C-alpha positions, 0 to 999 in steps of 0.5 A: 181598255184596262185602267192603270194606276198612276202617281197620286199628285193632283193636276195643278196647284189649285187642286193641291198635292196628292199623296204621291203613291201609285194608285187608281186615280179618281179625279183631278189627278188625285186618288179617291182618298185624297180627292175626298180630302181636298173636296171637304177640307179646302176652299176650292173643294167646298166650292165644287161640293156646293155647285155639285150639290145645288146642280144635283138638287136641281136635277132631282127637283126637275125629275120630281116635278116631271113625274108629278106632272106625269101623274097629274096628267093621267088623273085629268078628265076630259073636262080638265083638258077642255078647261086647260085649253080654254085658259090658253085660248082666252090668254091668246085673246087677251094678248091680241086685245092687249091695251084695249078697254073692256069691250062690254063697259068700255073701261080699262079695268085692273084685270081682263078675261077672255069673254065669250060673245056666246057663252059656253053654257049656251054654245060649248061648240065654239068655246075655242073659237078666237072670234067668239072670245074677246077682252072683257073685265073680270067684274063684267064676266062674272055678270050673266047680264053683261053678255048683252053688253059685250055683244053690243060692244062687239057690234059697235067696235067691229061692225054688223057684218063681223057680228053676223059672222060670229053669230053664224059660228053657232051652226058649227057641229059638236067637236067630240075631241078625245083627251089626247087631242085636247092635250095636243091642242093645249101644247099648241095653244101654250107655244102660240101664247108664248110667241105672241107674248114675245111680240105683244103690242097694241093692235089695230082692229084689222090686225086683231081680226087678222091674228084671230084668223091665222091662229084659228087656222093654226090651231085647226079646231074648226074648218077654215069657213068658221076660222076666217073672217074676210074684212 
């Protein structure tokens, strides 16, 4: 449809008055020249310009952030993706164990980590299984000698039957996942952590096991027999 020229007069008092000539209208009932004058030389125009500038900068920042993220993801190695997934699994474990003392040293630390009952170094295959990840103080997690204390704490709190179940996880075969699979796992774990954070509360022992069962199954990394402990 062909655009026809109209009288430049502005749409209302707030916009102001145009030149009154028959011109092609740009915005707000004003021709391009009158619109620029209104935009730069009136209070309302300056407010709109500032809002538009902020919005435009935000759009540019978001675009640049997305491009930076895409570039970064392309350079990530398999080890990088495994670490990213591990970070989210550890976060999920900390949320599940919220409000509980360090399982190894039985005190309330300033910072909790997700401690592995069987370390990543000794058994990389079960590093993502939530039954193998429990709360541990940052200081305790840094000392390899505390691995034994963590296992003792697990037995004392959850019982020998549960400890045996966690120990048997070591028979799981190697995962051999691709970078793309780790990327998808990271997205899934990220969403789960966000969901749990919204309803974070102090969970009873049975609830902590139940959540580990459910989330292990939801992540789908391991077969059901290695995901679920029956109380």
